[in-house]
Each structure stands twice: as C-alpha cells, then as structure tokens.
C-alpha positions, 0 to 999 in steps of 0.5 A: 628403326622403321618405328621411329620413322613411322612415327615421325612420318605420321607427326611429319604429316598431321602438321601439314594436315593443320597446316592446309586446315588453317590454309583453307579457313582463310581462303573462302570460295564464293558460292554463286547462283545464276538469279537472271538475265540481263534483257535490256540495257539503257546504256545513256542511264546505266540501267539494266532490264533484268528477267529474273530466275530467283529472288533479288533483293536491295543490298543482295551482291551480285556478279555480272558475266559476259564473256570474259568482263565480269565483275561484282556490285551491290544493288543498291536500288531496283524498279518494277513499274517504274516504282521502288521496290526491295525485293522481287520474285522469279519471272517478274522483269525488273530494273536496276541501276549498274555501276559499269557498263554491259549489254544484253544477255548478260547473266547476273549471279547472286555471290553468297 
C-alpha cells in the first residue's frame, strides 16, 4: 500500500514540476541595469540631459525611475554637443528626448 502511494505522489510531483516550468517560461523577468542619472530637464522640449555610467545606444529600451514614478521608452534619438549620435560611452553627458516628463535626479535603467 505504501509503495503505491509513493508512486502516485511522485507522479503528482512530476506533473506539478512540469507545470511550474511551463509557467516560468511564459513569465519572463526583465533585467534592469542602472545606466545614467538625469542631471537636467528641459520641460518645454521634453529633453533630459544624462550623465552616463555605461554605454547607451539609439534603439535601447530604457526605464526612467524617480520615486514611485516610472515609465519605459525606446531611445529614438540622442545628441552630444548638439550633434546627433548613435551610441555613447560611460562618462559623457548626452541629451535624449522623452515622451513623458521627468525631473533631475531620476535614474535611467537599460531594460534587456
């Protein structure tokens, strides 16, 4: 009787593990990496000046966080010294245009 109960328990556990693995594949966790801080915000043109702590490129998906407020956006353009650039490296101050408003001190994360 005990052997039969153990076999049934093992089958139930295997089925449960398979279901959990399927669910884990469906739920993808987004990885975030801090990439910059907003040092200045131009409200009338929705442009943020960022101090980079990593590499950032046009087409990257970013998350902007400040306190409880956060939003995601894809970088469509960026500038360095009023000239369009496609990528920028750590240590530079660049400008990007955003659709939503933010403020100085907001953190920028790259979403993968």
